[in-house]
N, C-alpha and C positions, 0 to 999 in steps of 0.2 A: 504494500500500500504506500510505502514511502515514494514510489515512483510517480505518484499523482502530482507531486510538486515539481516534476521534471518536464512538464508539458510546456512546449514553447509558446503555446497560446496564452499562457498566464503572464507572459512578459509584454504582451501587446498593450498599447495605451488604451484601447477600448475594452479591455477585459474588466468585467464587473464581478467582483467577488460577492459571495453570499456570507451569511453568518457562519456557515460550516466550512468555509474555505480556509485552508491552511496557508499561512503566510509563505510567500516565495522568498527563499533564502539564498538564491543564486543570482548573480548578475548574468547578462547575456554571454559574456566571455567565459565565465565559470560553467554555465550550462553547456556551451559549445565544447569546452574541454571535457566535461563529464560525458557527454554523449559520444564524443570522439573516442574516449577511453573505453566506453562500453562496446563500441564497434570493433576496436582493436582486440578486446577480450574475446568477443565472438569469433574473430578470425583465428585467434590462438586455439580456441576450443575445437574449431573445425580442423585445424592442422594437427592437433594432438590426436584427434580421432583418426585422421588419415595415417599418421605414424603408427598408431596401435595396430592397424590392419595392413600395414605395408607389405608384409610377407605372407599374409593369409590368403588361402584359396577357398575358404569357407564362404559360401554364398550368403548366408545369413549375416555374417560379420560384415561383408562388403556392402550388403544392402543397408545395414544399420549405419555404417559410416557414411554412406551416400545420403541417407535421411538426415543425419546430423549435419552434414555439410550444407544440404539444402535448407534446413531449418535455420542454421546460423547465418547463411547468406541472406535469407529472406528477412530475418530480424535486423541484420546490418543495413539492408536497404531501407527498412522502415526508420531506423535511427537516422540515416542520412537525409531522409525526407523531413524528419523533425528538425535537423540542423538547418536545412534550407528554409524552414518556416520561421526561424528565429528573426525577430524584428531587428532592423538596423539601428 
């Protein structure tokens, strides 16, 4: 749930918080760095999965690694979309 405060929309000048809105504790630059680090971490997870199966011939292992790589790539794309939405 702590990720709710990492939404780039919350940094927009026209964002209207409610009584339940948690305060934004990151500047634009800090949020950009945070999201960039998240993307790098996902890339490392995908690479580690690939290294674990490097010499494997087991179809299930190879399929699982492929699924992990697809998942981490998709999540990374979504993170970069968030970065592109950060206000100037």
